[in-house]
N, C-alpha and C positions, 0 to 999 in steps of 0.2 A: 503495501499501501503507500503509494508517495505521501508525503509531508500535505499537501493542501487535502487529498481522505483523509487522513487520519486528523488535522486538523479541524475539521468537518466533521468526523464523529463528535471530536472530545463532544462540542460544541451540540451536539444534540443527543451526543448521555448525560449531559449538562445542562439542559433543554429541559431534557425526558424523567430526571431523577429530583431536581427540582419540582416540575410541574408535578409528578407522581406527590412529592412530600406534597405540599399544598391544594392536594388533592385528600388527600388525610386528614389534615385538618380540620377539612372544609368539613369531615366529615363528621368529626367529635367537635364541631363547632355547631354544627345542624343549619348550615350556611351555604342553603341549595343554591342561589346563584353562584359562591365558589367554587361548589359543586360542579354543579354544570360548565362555568369557561373554563376549568381547569382539569376535568378527565381524558375530551378527546384529545389533550398533545403527548401525552405520553405514546399513544398510536400514531399519530401526526411526526412523529420523530421516528416511530421504526419502517416507517411510512415514504418518507424523506432520505430515511438507509438503504433503506433496499433497491430506492432509486437509480437508476433504472431499468427494471427488470426484463430477462434478457431472453430467458429461456422461459420453454413452456410450463415448466416446474414451477419458477421465480414468478412470471405470472401469473398463476393460479394462487399461490400463495397469494401474493399483492395481491388481488380480487380477496382471498379473504382476510386482507385487514382493513382490504377499506370496509369492508360489511361488517367486522368487529366496531368500526369508527363508527359507522353508523348505528347498529347496535348499541353502541357507550348513549348516546344523543339522545335518543331514545327511549331508553328504560331510565335517562336522567332525566326527564324531561315531566313528565309524570307518569301515573300504573296507569292516564287509558292509553300508555301505546305501547302496554306490555307486552300483549300479540305480538304485532308489528318486528320492536326491538326484541325476541323471542326468534320470530320468523326471519328474523338479518344473522341471526347467528347462526339459527341453522343456515343458513344460508351459507354461508361462512366453512361450518364445517363440510358441508359439499364439496366448495373450494379448496376446502385440503383434502379429503380426499380423491376428489379431481386432479392433485399435484401428484398424490401418493403414487394412482394408478397412470402417474407417464415415467414412474421408472421402474412399478414392475406389476400385474396383474396376473398374479399368479394368486388358487386361491386362499394357498393356506389356515384350511379349516380347523387347522390343529391350535393353532393364532386366533380363530377369530373364536374359539370357544367361553374363552376366561371373560369380555363381552357380549356376548351373549347372555350369561348366568350376570355379570352383574348390571346388564338391561333389565334381565329378565326383576331379578332382587331387587332394583332401585325399584321400579315403578310397580313390583306388588306391597314394596314397604313406605312411596308418596302414594298410593293408589287413597287411602278411606281421604286424605285432606285436598286432593284434586279439583272437586265436585266438577262443575261446568270446564277448568283448564284440563280432565282427563285424558283428553284426547291429543288436542294439540303438544303439555306435555310432554310423554307418551312418546310421543311423534319426534320429539326432540329426543327422547334420549337413545329413541333410537338410531338416530342418527349421528351422534357420535359416537356411541358403540362402535359402529360402524369405522367413522373414522378411525379410531386412538387400534382400531382393530386394520386398515389398512395400511395407518403406520408399521404399528408389529409387524405387518406383511413385508414390508417394503425394507424391515430391517437384515441386509447379509447379501441384499438386489445387486446385479450391474446396474450401473450408469449414476449413482450415485455417492459421492464418497462419504466412509462409515459415520465419520462423523457427524454431518449431519445428515446421517440418518438416525442415528442417537439423539438429534438436539430435533429433529424432528416426533419421535418415536415423546420422548421427556416434554416437550411442548403441550400431546394428543393427553400425558396422563397428568398432566399439571391441571390443563382445559376441563380434564374431567373434575377433577376437584374441588378444584373450584364452582365448577357447575353446580356440583353435588350439598358443600359448605348452602351455597348459595337455595338450593331447592328446597333443604331441611328449613333452612328459615324464613325459606315463603311460605308449607304445606306442610309444616310438621310443627314446630314451634320455633320461640320465639329464641337468636341464639346471642342478647349484646356483646360488641365486639368483633363479631364474626364479617364482620366487614372488610376489616383493614385485614383480613387473613387473603377472603375471599377478591379481591383486588390484589394481591398481592400472588398471589398465585395465578391469577389469570395474567399480570404484568410477565408475570416469568413465562408463561403456557404462550405468549404472542411474541414475547426476544428469541426463544425458542426456537418459533416453527421463523420467524423472518431470518435467525441466524442457521437454520436448516435448506434456506436461499440465499442467503448474499455468497458463499464460495470460499473457497477456504482463505483463512488470511483475508479475510474483507475484496478480493480480488476478482477479477469477473472471466475466469479460465471459465472456459469450455468443458462441466463436469465430467463429458466422457475421457476427454485427457484426464484430469483426474482419477476418473474411475483405473484407467488403464497406467496410470503413475504406480501404484496403493501396489 
């Protein structure tokens, strides 16, 4: 990475970290205006860090980040936009899964089993408190488990460096953990202080996913060349 690129990365890291801290402070202060102003900024920094996405994998991840940013804003505006926000995140997971499918389409059914069990268990656990949200939340659980399965199926495949594969897999697991905590908070019981853990897991997930699309050492080398050099 050249000095200009390194300087740009440092600026984005600084702005992203500062805005994340500001958002968490806004949560503690219960300041809706400050939350709305600061919540999109970490994702915007990730998008700028990844720009321009040159390969199919990176473009699908970039689309997922954009949809996640949209979901962030919709959920923060107010409870009346919960369903559109949920839909934006559902499409984000579809985009991430599409990115993984550009690397491998192998079924990897044995790697699917843990996520099938997770999806069924989570649906049964949440079901009593879902009410009219049962169908959209169950669909969302199915899609995020599918996304996590495809990230697991990608590990060890040709066409993407191992470090990027593990970054994507870690991002999928962190995303599932963040959404799991959020679901418990919304549909099972209040969890004071859980918002901090939910957002930290969420930002960690998105950082890992962006890192998986960024390429080795932040350079734009073709993944096929990287894979052949391993």
